[in-house]
N, C-alpha and C positions, 0 to 999 in steps of 0.2 A: 782141711782140701783134700778133694777126692782126685785121686792121679789115675782112676778109670780113663778110658780110652773109648770116646762114645763117638758111636759110629753115626755119618746121617742120615736120616731116614730119607723117605722118598719126598719128593717136591710134593708143597702141597697142591691139591687138585685145581683146574682153573688156572694155574701162570704156566704160561708158554714164553720159552725163549723168541725175543724176536729173529724172523727171517734175517740174514747177513744180507748186506746190500754189496752187490758188484760191480762193476764198469761193465756199461751194454755194449757189445761190441755195434751194435746198428745204433745205436743211438752215438757213441763216438764217429762213426764214420758218416752220419749225418752231418754231425760239428762239423767234420772234416772238407766235406763237399762246398757249406755252406763258407766254412774258413778259406775256400781256393778263391771262391769266386770273390770274397770281402778283397783278398788281397790282387785280383785280378784289377778290381775297380780303384783300389788304393795307388796301384803301380798305373796305371790308366794315367790317373790323376796327378802322381807325383812327374811322370816324365811327359807329360801333356800330350800321350797319346789318342785322347779323345777328339781333339781337331783332324784323325784320319778315319774316324768312325762315326760323329756327330756335328750337327751345326752349332751352331754358336745360341740358339735359339734353346738348345735339347742337354747342350753340357751339363744342366745341373743334375740330370740324373745320376752322372756319375759321381759327386759326392755323397748326395743323398743315398745312393746304393749301396756306397762303403759303407757310410755308417749304418746302416739299417742291417747290411749284410753282417759286420763284425758283431754288432747288439744281437743278431739272431744266433751267430755261432757260438756265443760265451753263453746265453740262454739254453742253449742244445746240450750244454758242458755240463752246466751247472748242473741240468735234469739227467746226466747220462750213467745215473748210479742205481740198479733197481734192485729191485728182487727175487727177479726170476730172470736167467739167461736168455736174452734177444739175441740169436747169432743173423749175421748178413747171410740172408739167402741168396743163392743163386741171381733169381731174375732183379735182388732187390741192390746186388752188385752190378749186374748188366745194366741197369738204369743210372745208380751212379756214375759209373763209369762214363757214359753219354754226356752225361750234363757237366761232367768234370772236364771231356777232352776240347770243346771250345775255349777253352783257361788255356791249357797244355799250349792247340794249334796258334793263341793271339801271343801269348809269349815267347814261345820257341822261334815264331816267322818273323824274319824283321820287316820293320817298316813300308807300307808301302801304300801307293794311293792311285786313285782310278787313274788309269792314261789313255794312249791310242787305241788302245787294242779295244775297250768300252765304248770309246767314243762314237763310233759307228754306231753302236746298238743301243743308244742311249738317243730318249726323244729332245728334242728340240724344245728349249725353256719354256713353262707355261704359265702363265701370269695370273692365275687363278691363286688367290689369296697372299696377292704381291704389293704392294702399297705403292709402289712406282707409281706415278701418274705423269700424263703429258706434259703438262707444267711442269714436272717436278725434271723429266726430262730435255725439255727446253732451255733450261736455265741450270744455273752450277757446274759442278764437276762434272763430266760425265765418264760413268764407269760400266763398267763390260755388265753389270746386270741392269743398268739404265739402255746400255744399247741389247740387249737381248730380249727386255720387257717391250722396246719400242719396233723391237720385230714381228708386234704378235699385233698389234692393233692397226688400223689406218691411224687414228689420231696418234701414235705413238713415232708410225713411219713417217707423219708429217713433222712430227717435233724433232726425230734425227734430221731431218732434211734439213732444218732449220740451224743445224750444227755443220754444215757439211763446210769442209777446210780449215774448222779450228786444230789445233794442234792438241794432241791425247797421248796419254802414257799408258799401257797395258801390261799386265804381269800374266803371263801363263804359260804353258807345255805347247810344242810343238807339234803339231799333226799333217799329216801328211798322206794323202789319198792315190793314186795309180795316177790321175790324170794331172794333178797339181804340177805344175812347172817348176824349174829348178829352182829358180828367182822368187819363189813365191812360198809361202806357206800358212795354214791355219792356226792362230792363238787360240787356244780353247781353253776355258775354265770351267768346273764343275760347279755347281750352284744345286748345295744342298739344302732342301725347308726341315727335315728334320732327322735322316740320317741317310747314309748312302746309298741306302736301298732306292731312295725317291728320288735319286740326282739327275739332273739335267744339265743340257752345255749351252755354254755359251760360248761364241765363236767369232771369230773377224777374221776377215781375211788381209793378210798383209803381203804386201807387194813390196817391190825393190828391192829382195834380199839378195845377198852374197849367196851365189849357189855352192853346196856344199858345206857352208858354213855351222849348220844345225841338224842334229839326227832329230829323227820322232823321239818325243817325251824328254827332251830338252829343255830346262824351263829359261825362257827367256824374258826382256823387257822390252819392247817394243813402240817407240815414239815417231808420230808424222799426221800428217794430215790425214782427218775423218772423210769419207766420202758414202753415204749411203747410198744406193741406188736399190729403189725397193726392197725388198725384203734381204737384201745382200749386202752388209758392210766392209767397204775395205779402208785400210791405213795405207796409207803411202810414207814408206817408213823412209824417214829419216835417219833413223840408228836404230839398230838390233840387239842388244849386248847380251851375253848369256849372262844368269844371276844362280842363285840355289833357290830350291825349293821353299816357299815362303813355311812359315811355323805354322798355319794358318790355310792348307791350299786349297779349302772347298769357300765358296762365296755362299753369304746368307739373304735373301733377298728380303 
């Protein structure tokens, strides 16, 4: 056996070393953005905060969005190692920051619903796309959605008129205007078809209320006889009590 030291020669031509893969800052940042939105959707679902933003018709978006965003974030992370360095450029960073900003705001701010401030700026209830008919309004349990729908058509008004004198119980928040008498209030509830952007209001005038007992935006339950007068609906209260804000503050037509 020879003890001679053999020095390695040059590598055979045509054989190149595979480029080293490294983490791409740009792709990692993209995965983080997708992950932030996935966390928001899971948080909305688990905390039931979706009730403050969506109607019951569209709340399926939250679990579906949470699942898809989670898969997208993991998929982006799996492809985040690249042969070339991909830095996060300034314009890209600003865009990502703008996309994540709503996530931070929604999770940082306390939960809030539409209240008196926006009640005067919202349109009255719109009956388009609502299945409530005059027959439904004229029979069965009378709801605020029925009352609101009944105020939009002559047939609905006639159906509401047949319910005059019946005892109803409505839950909503207190709304007062400059000319509202001290012993009256407007019981208001938002009706949301898709999300809060399309919210309209359902409202009845409650009379025979103890002056000074309730402040605007207080949630109350009013019980009393209902008297539709044209497009205005009056509830002669036999009792008005304070209640907690419902877990689902918006009504779905």
